[in-house]
Wavefront OBJ file of the C-alpha trace (Angstrom):
o trace
v 62.443 123.310 2.017
v 63.855 124.624 -1.241
v 63.802 128.173 0.125
v 65.683 126.964 3.193
v 68.391 125.478 0.991
v 68.599 128.700 -1.008
v 69.104 130.535 2.289
v 71.785 128.028 3.257
v 73.665 128.592 0.012
v 73.440 132.338 0.578
v 75.595 131.735 3.661
v 78.424 130.627 1.383
v 78.170 134.018 -0.281
v 79.090 135.451 3.128
v 81.512 132.731 4.199
v 83.378 133.881 7.285
v 81.309 137.073 7.088
v 83.074 138.092 3.852
v 81.131 139.591 0.953
v 81.837 137.003 -1.727
v 79.194 138.071 -4.219
v 80.532 138.226 -7.744
v 78.459 141.171 -8.979
v 79.464 143.907 -6.605
v 79.009 147.510 -7.678
v 82.393 149.186 -7.404
v 80.907 152.681 -7.551
v 78.690 151.990 -4.560
v 81.678 150.539 -2.713
v 83.805 153.604 -3.437
v 80.978 155.881 -2.386
v 80.588 153.935 0.836
v 84.311 154.217 1.634
v 84.304 157.953 0.853
v 81.534 158.882 3.250
v 82.071 161.664 5.717
v 83.594 160.465 8.968
v 82.330 163.469 10.885
v 80.023 161.587 13.235
v 82.043 158.371 13.379
v 85.576 159.444 14.062
v 86.282 156.463 16.263
v 84.588 153.848 14.092
v 86.576 152.015 11.487
v 85.372 152.486 7.889
v 85.012 148.689 7.733
v 82.609 148.704 10.661
v 80.701 151.666 9.268
v 80.311 149.948 5.899
v 79.181 146.717 7.572
v 76.605 148.618 9.606
v 75.353 150.425 6.503
v 74.985 147.188 4.540
v 73.569 145.141 7.429
v 70.269 143.397 6.717
v 67.900 142.387 9.502
v 67.981 138.609 9.853
v 64.778 136.595 9.684
v 65.871 133.075 10.666
v 64.157 131.462 13.640
v 66.092 129.313 16.135
v 64.696 126.179 14.459
v 65.961 127.309 11.067
v 69.339 128.174 12.597
v 69.550 124.617 13.945
v 68.951 123.274 10.439
v 71.589 125.573 8.969
v 74.115 124.472 11.597
v 73.395 120.795 10.986
v 73.841 121.320 7.261
v 77.103 123.183 7.903
v 78.739 120.571 10.123
v 77.426 117.166 9.017
v 79.059 116.198 5.727
v 81.863 113.928 4.602
v 84.001 114.307 7.706
v 81.756 111.968 9.672
v 82.670 109.119 7.292
v 86.351 109.473 8.243
v 85.717 109.087 11.987
v 85.622 105.261 12.239
v 89.220 105.087 10.923
v 90.078 107.994 13.231
v 88.806 105.913 16.172
v 91.137 103.139 15.015
v 94.024 105.613 15.040
v 93.201 106.830 18.530
v 91.631 103.900 20.359
v 88.076 103.752 21.710
v 88.466 105.512 25.074
v 90.987 108.099 23.882
v 88.994 108.940 20.743
v 85.672 109.251 22.549
v 87.121 111.486 25.246
v 89.204 113.644 22.915
v 86.433 114.095 20.351
v 84.125 115.272 23.132
v 86.855 117.605 24.403
v 87.515 119.047 20.944
v 83.776 119.581 20.475
v 83.624 121.446 23.800
v 86.632 123.640 23.007
v 85.342 124.267 19.479
v 81.982 125.362 20.855
v 83.726 127.703 23.288
v 85.889 129.253 20.552
v 82.858 129.665 18.258
v 81.132 131.547 21.060
v 84.264 133.659 21.542
v 84.127 134.540 17.847
v 80.456 135.475 18.086
v 81.120 137.606 21.180
v 84.041 139.377 19.504
v 81.967 140.040 16.419
v 79.214 141.597 18.529
v 81.740 144.284 19.475
v 83.442 144.464 16.061
v 80.595 143.725 13.604
v 82.628 142.814 10.530
v 83.877 139.646 8.856
v 86.240 137.079 10.391
v 89.169 138.414 8.376
v 88.324 142.070 8.998
v 88.198 141.464 12.755
v 91.798 140.287 12.518
v 92.678 143.258 10.325
v 91.180 145.802 12.735
v 92.814 144.224 15.801
v 96.209 143.234 14.405
v 96.606 144.797 10.970
v 96.490 143.725 7.329
v 98.808 140.739 7.802
v 96.401 139.127 10.253
v 93.479 139.623 7.868
v 95.570 137.950 5.170
v 96.407 135.074 7.548
v 92.713 134.445 8.310
v 91.718 134.506 4.643
v 94.678 132.254 3.797
v 93.611 129.719 6.432
v 90.017 129.764 5.150
v 91.199 129.302 1.569
v 93.584 126.454 2.386
v 91.031 124.666 4.559
v 88.340 124.822 1.848
v 90.781 123.591 -0.786
v 91.790 120.800 1.606
v 88.147 119.796 2.010
v 87.660 119.777 -1.756
v 90.734 117.611 -2.353
v 89.748 115.122 0.357
v 86.228 114.969 -1.060
v 87.574 114.265 -4.546
v 89.558 111.299 -3.235
v 86.503 110.143 -1.264
v 84.362 110.201 -4.404
v 87.049 108.435 -6.456
v 87.454 105.612 -3.928
v 83.701 105.046 -3.760
v 83.311 105.068 -7.543
v 86.266 102.689 -7.888
v 84.661 100.210 -5.477
v 81.311 100.639 -7.206
v 82.787 99.876 -10.638
v 84.559 96.785 -9.273
v 81.330 95.531 -7.745
v 79.149 96.138 -10.787
v 81.719 94.644 -13.190
v 82.242 91.676 -10.854
v 85.936 92.535 -10.594
v 86.509 92.523 -14.344
v 87.235 96.248 -14.403
v 89.398 98.334 -12.076
v 90.126 101.980 -12.869
v 93.041 103.719 -11.192
v 92.139 106.386 -8.634
v 94.123 109.010 -10.534
v 91.898 108.685 -13.587
v 88.734 108.818 -11.483
v 89.944 112.008 -9.821
v 90.800 113.582 -13.164
v 87.378 112.585 -14.529
v 85.722 114.739 -11.865
v 87.226 117.810 -13.526
v 84.588 117.417 -16.260
v 81.891 117.911 -13.611
v 83.473 120.556 -11.426
v 84.740 122.958 -14.068
v 81.221 123.850 -15.336
v 79.906 124.099 -11.752
v 82.878 126.269 -10.749
v 81.851 128.784 -13.426
v 78.523 129.459 -11.678
v 78.530 132.993 -10.282
v 75.278 132.926 -8.323
v 75.717 130.401 -5.548
v 71.917 130.105 -5.127
v 71.772 128.279 -8.468
v 73.290 125.287 -6.690
v 70.277 124.932 -4.356
v 68.873 121.884 -6.174
v 72.259 120.140 -5.921
v 72.442 120.903 -2.179
v 68.941 119.542 -1.576
v 69.699 116.288 -3.411
v 73.086 115.971 -1.683
v 71.587 116.282 1.796
v 68.943 113.685 1.048
v 71.599 111.217 -0.129
v 73.849 111.948 2.884
v 70.926 111.212 5.216
v 70.246 107.922 3.428
v 73.936 106.994 3.694
v 74.087 107.712 7.439
v 70.900 105.768 8.194
v 72.128 102.739 6.256
v 75.546 102.925 7.928
v 73.906 102.720 11.362
v 71.766 99.807 10.174
v 74.712 97.863 8.736
v 76.906 98.518 11.799
v 74.302 97.080 14.167
v 73.644 94.185 11.786
v 77.371 93.359 11.739
v 77.665 93.614 15.526
v 74.646 91.367 16.084
v 75.879 88.688 13.692
v 79.652 88.791 14.233
v 80.107 90.479 17.598
v 82.684 93.119 18.472
v 85.743 93.109 16.233
v 89.354 93.406 17.376
v 89.626 96.945 18.724
v 92.101 98.941 20.777
v 90.036 99.902 23.815
v 92.314 102.443 25.455
v 94.915 104.077 23.203
v 96.654 103.314 19.924
v 100.156 104.499 20.807
v 101.381 104.360 17.220
v 98.949 106.719 15.527
v 96.852 108.553 18.155
v 98.146 112.063 17.185
v 96.473 111.663 13.784
v 93.097 111.564 15.505
v 93.289 115.249 16.445
v 93.601 116.459 12.863
v 90.717 114.292 11.660
v 88.527 115.375 14.577
v 89.078 119.076 13.837
v 88.531 118.378 10.127
v 85.123 116.937 11.034
v 83.953 120.202 12.620
v 84.282 121.991 9.297
v 81.551 124.627 9.684
v 83.453 127.403 11.472
v 83.296 129.644 8.384
v 79.501 129.652 8.556
v 79.166 130.607 12.241
v 79.214 134.359 11.546
v 76.761 134.308 8.600
v 74.335 132.096 10.535
v 74.502 134.555 13.427
v 73.756 137.377 10.987
v 70.815 135.458 9.521
v 68.975 135.167 12.875
v 66.086 137.444 13.744
v 67.198 137.307 17.393
v 70.995 136.864 17.350
v 71.125 136.858 21.149
v 69.601 133.357 21.051
v 72.399 131.995 18.876
v 74.729 130.840 21.706
v 71.986 128.625 23.141
v 71.078 127.313 19.693
v 74.724 126.619 18.854
v 75.348 124.828 22.156
v 72.377 122.483 21.750
v 73.165 121.764 18.115
v 76.842 121.072 18.821
v 75.806 118.592 21.520
v 73.561 116.764 19.064
v 76.202 116.810 16.304
v 78.856 115.463 18.684
v 76.552 112.589 19.653
v 76.244 111.704 15.955
v 79.986 111.922 15.392
v 80.901 109.864 18.465
v 78.289 107.208 17.734
v 79.327 106.781 14.086
v 83.015 106.500 14.950
v 82.447 104.297 18.011
v 79.913 101.857 16.560
v 81.610 101.469 13.163
v 84.992 100.849 14.783
v 83.458 98.207 17.052
v 81.905 96.559 14.005
v 84.993 96.407 11.788
v 87.974 96.789 14.127
v 91.417 96.818 12.541
v 89.876 96.253 9.094
v 88.045 99.602 9.167
v 88.623 101.685 6.052
v 89.326 105.422 5.832
v 86.038 105.662 3.918
v 83.777 103.469 6.050
v 81.404 102.715 3.152
v 84.162 100.564 1.616
v 83.778 98.080 4.481
v 80.351 97.063 3.207
v 79.980 94.143 0.775
v 79.198 94.848 -2.859
v 75.473 94.055 -2.756
v 72.953 95.927 -4.874
v 71.674 97.862 -1.844
v 75.184 98.816 -0.736
v 76.099 99.788 -4.288
v 73.078 102.069 -4.413
v 73.865 103.697 -1.067
v 77.520 104.048 -1.998
v 76.664 105.575 -5.354
v 74.187 108.023 -3.807
v 76.645 109.125 -1.123
v 79.432 109.588 -3.660
v 77.045 111.643 -5.801
v 76.040 113.670 -2.754
v 79.634 114.588 -1.976
v 80.286 115.235 -5.649
v 77.457 117.783 -5.605
v 78.790 119.308 -2.377
v 82.291 119.977 -3.705
v 81.344 123.151 -5.649
v 79.979 124.640 -2.400
v 83.251 123.993 -0.604
v 85.295 125.403 -3.487
v 83.205 128.574 -3.891
v 84.565 130.528 -0.860
v 88.187 129.722 -1.732
v 87.747 130.815 -5.344
v 85.988 134.048 -4.418
v 88.504 134.992 -1.718
v 91.410 134.551 -4.127
v 89.522 136.350 -6.900
v 88.880 139.310 -4.626
v 92.621 139.491 -4.054
v 93.609 139.097 -7.710
v 90.927 141.125 -9.478
v 89.877 144.686 -8.646
v 86.949 144.818 -11.047
v 83.843 142.714 -11.597
v 83.477 140.749 -14.799
v 79.769 141.532 -15.070
v 80.321 144.276 -17.665
v 83.898 143.452 -18.691
v 84.311 140.427 -20.958
v 88.091 140.330 -20.571
v 87.907 140.238 -16.766
v 85.177 137.615 -16.916
v 87.297 135.293 -19.070
v 90.336 135.889 -16.905
v 88.245 134.740 -13.943
v 87.024 131.733 -15.929
v 90.607 130.708 -16.646
v 91.484 131.144 -12.972
v 88.554 128.941 -11.905
v 89.577 126.280 -14.430
v 93.144 126.322 -13.101
v 91.814 126.139 -9.510
v 89.895 122.935 -10.265
v 92.952 121.428 -12.009
v 95.114 122.333 -8.997
v 92.675 120.681 -6.605
v 92.692 117.533 -8.717
v 96.504 117.435 -8.698
v 96.614 117.851 -4.901
v 93.951 115.156 -4.540
v 96.034 112.765 -6.635
v 98.988 113.449 -4.335
v 96.859 112.739 -1.243
v 95.082 109.694 -2.670
v 97.951 107.390 -1.687
v 96.877 107.664 1.948
v 93.584 109.501 2.443
v 93.641 108.893 6.194
v 96.851 110.870 6.713
v 95.847 113.471 4.125
v 92.632 114.260 6.027
v 94.558 114.469 9.300
v 97.112 116.795 7.711
v 94.411 119.125 6.356
v 92.769 119.248 9.770
v 96.027 119.887 11.619
v 97.561 122.388 9.233
v 94.544 124.338 7.969
v 91.599 123.857 10.347
v 93.273 124.129 13.763
v 94.135 127.868 13.340
v 90.530 128.708 12.406
v 89.154 126.936 15.472
v 91.795 127.192 18.187
v 94.013 130.141 17.304
v 92.226 133.103 15.716
v 88.997 133.220 17.834
v 90.737 133.213 21.269
v 93.457 135.562 19.967
v 90.891 138.111 18.772
v 88.833 137.724 21.941
v 91.957 138.229 24.059
v 92.627 141.623 22.512
v 89.082 142.882 21.959
v 87.043 141.527 24.872
v 89.028 139.853 27.653
v 89.466 142.147 30.634
v 89.546 139.751 33.592
v 92.401 137.444 34.501
v 90.089 134.428 34.054
v 89.128 135.385 30.486
v 92.724 136.105 29.578
v 93.959 132.850 31.119
v 91.410 130.759 29.201
v 92.144 132.531 25.913
v 95.906 132.104 26.322
v 95.474 128.429 27.285
v 93.446 127.721 24.144
v 95.978 129.570 21.990
v 98.839 127.507 23.450
v 96.809 124.321 22.969
v 96.052 125.258 19.353
v 99.654 126.055 18.442
v 100.963 122.940 20.196
v 98.337 120.692 18.585
v 99.026 122.119 15.144
v 102.798 121.712 15.328
v 102.750 118.294 17.021
v 100.039 116.610 14.937
v 101.348 118.047 11.672
v 104.875 116.821 12.405
v 103.691 113.362 13.477
v 101.388 112.970 10.471
v 104.135 113.936 8.034
v 106.582 111.591 9.796
v 104.148 108.658 9.657
v 103.380 109.390 6.021
v 107.054 109.520 5.055
v 107.950 106.334 6.953
v 106.020 103.882 4.859
v 102.443 104.946 4.315
v 99.555 102.524 4.275
v 98.530 100.517 1.264
v 95.635 101.463 -0.960
v 92.109 100.740 0.307
v 91.215 97.078 0.655
v 89.598 95.898 -2.568
v 86.455 93.810 -2.607
v 88.051 91.797 -5.391
v 90.584 89.019 -4.733
v 94.096 89.585 -6.055
l 1 2 3 4 5 6 7 8 9 10 11 12 13 14 15 16 17 18 19 20 21 22 23 24 25 26 27 28 29 30 31 32 33 34 35 36 37 38 39 40 41 42 43 44 45 46 47 48 49 50 51 52 53 54 55 56 57 58 59 60 61 62 63 64 65 66 67 68 69 70 71 72 73 74 75 76 77 78 79 80 81 82 83 84 85 86 87 88 89 90 91 92 93 94 95 96 97 98 99 100 101 102 103 104 105 106 107 108 109 110 111 112 113 114 115 116 117 118 119 120 121 122 123 124 125 126 127 128 129 130 131 132 133 134 135 136 137 138 139 140 141 142 143 144 145 146 147 148 149 150 151 152 153 154 155 156 157 158 159 160 161 162 163 164 165 166 167 168 169 170 171 172 173 174 175 176 177 178 179 180 181 182 183 184 185 186 187 188 189 190 191 192 193 194 195 196 197 198 199 200 201 202 203 204 205 206 207 208 209 210 211 212 213 214 215 216 217 218 219 220 221 222 223 224 225 226 227 228 229 230 231 232 233 234 235 236 237 238 239 240 241 242 243 244 245 246 247 248 249 250 251 252 253 254 255 256 257 258 259 260 261 262 263 264 265 266 267 268 269 270 271 272 273 274 275 276 277 278 279 280 281 282 283 284 285 286 287 288 289 290 291 292 293 294 295 296 297 298 299 300 301 302 303 304 305 306 307 308 309 310 311 312 313 314 315 316 317 318 319 320 321 322 323 324 325 326 327 328 329 330 331 332 333 334 335 336 337 338 339 340 341 342 343 344 345 346 347 348 349 350 351 352 353 354 355 356 357 358 359 360 361 362 363 364 365 366 367 368 369 370 371 372 373 374 375 376 377 378 379 380 381 382 383 384 385 386 387 388 389 390 391 392 393 394 395 396 397 398 399 400 401 402 403 404 405 406 407 408 409 410 411 412 413 414 415 416 417 418 419 420 421 422 423 424 425 426 427 428 429 430 431 432 433 434 435 436 437 438 439 440 441 442 443 444 445 446 447 448 449 450 451 452 453 454 455 456 457
């Protein structure tokens, strides 16, 4: 199991297919770029380098399923009950299933495009549309990962705040801002880790705690339904806030950056589409059931972080503490790709043998953690809308814009393929503009109050 988690972390070293290792050998890279093009006149140097560095995958379909589950099931699932409140039961169930279907289709488009252009996500855009498109893809990946990190920091802070209130019997309440800033003490040392595999123990513990949290959430939802019945819910559509559901739903399917590296890791990559389809079906069932059942249990009182709806018993405190710790341990994984992408753009040399460069990178990583904490503090006033905004603004392009756009230019040659690609592109652009505008408008109008406290005023 430990080896499997090490392999999973290695995927983050190739997030989006990029080489994000921190100890690259510049001389080997220069030699690779300077090779004779005599026999490959029509092949891009990027493709040639990727082919030269390609390693035969060894992952079985079963292992690929595990890697996909680990990639997609994280904190986002805990935001879905409130998302169902925003959308309404029928609308949310139908739209989440639709988004899952479209996401699966676009992931398969990305895999198909990469089979023809075997390079990273960003390099595919660069080869097809030029350097600006590569920059746009890397920018979207960076912003989305930073958005995840900031949302996770608020999530952890809210859970710790509720935990402290419960343990102190409401004698102590610490402001969210201080709890977010306190996380800097944890994340700065972890952000300095160069070898991502060193985080394998943290990932193993985090997944165990996430599993415990999900199992207990199901248990408590059914217990609440059996004792109190169905709460006050909007069965069809919540006209006031339904656009926010789209952003949160896309946020939930946060594993698009790992689709390419998981494909590369398989011994038989041709089996990946079938593996991905089955896994996405299973994941969607989990997401729909958590959002649906929890919303039925708590109704209009459902919290953005569903764990806050549980009473402050010793068992709940334990589960809440474990889940908060799990997400706390997951944050460095989410931050790693963003830091490495920006570092690759800012620094031309490795810090392995250059102390000055190494300390410059250390300062950059410190500043990156501080920046994430500041953004998290800004979003902590309304985590629900912040999550929706991250999904709409940063995640929609990665799922619904770039894959069909690249497929349209590189693969599509029938009117049916072109029509589907163009339709998804239009849907993606429209969804991004509409949901972003609505979320910002709702946020600026009044904004919701802070999470409901377990302590009386």
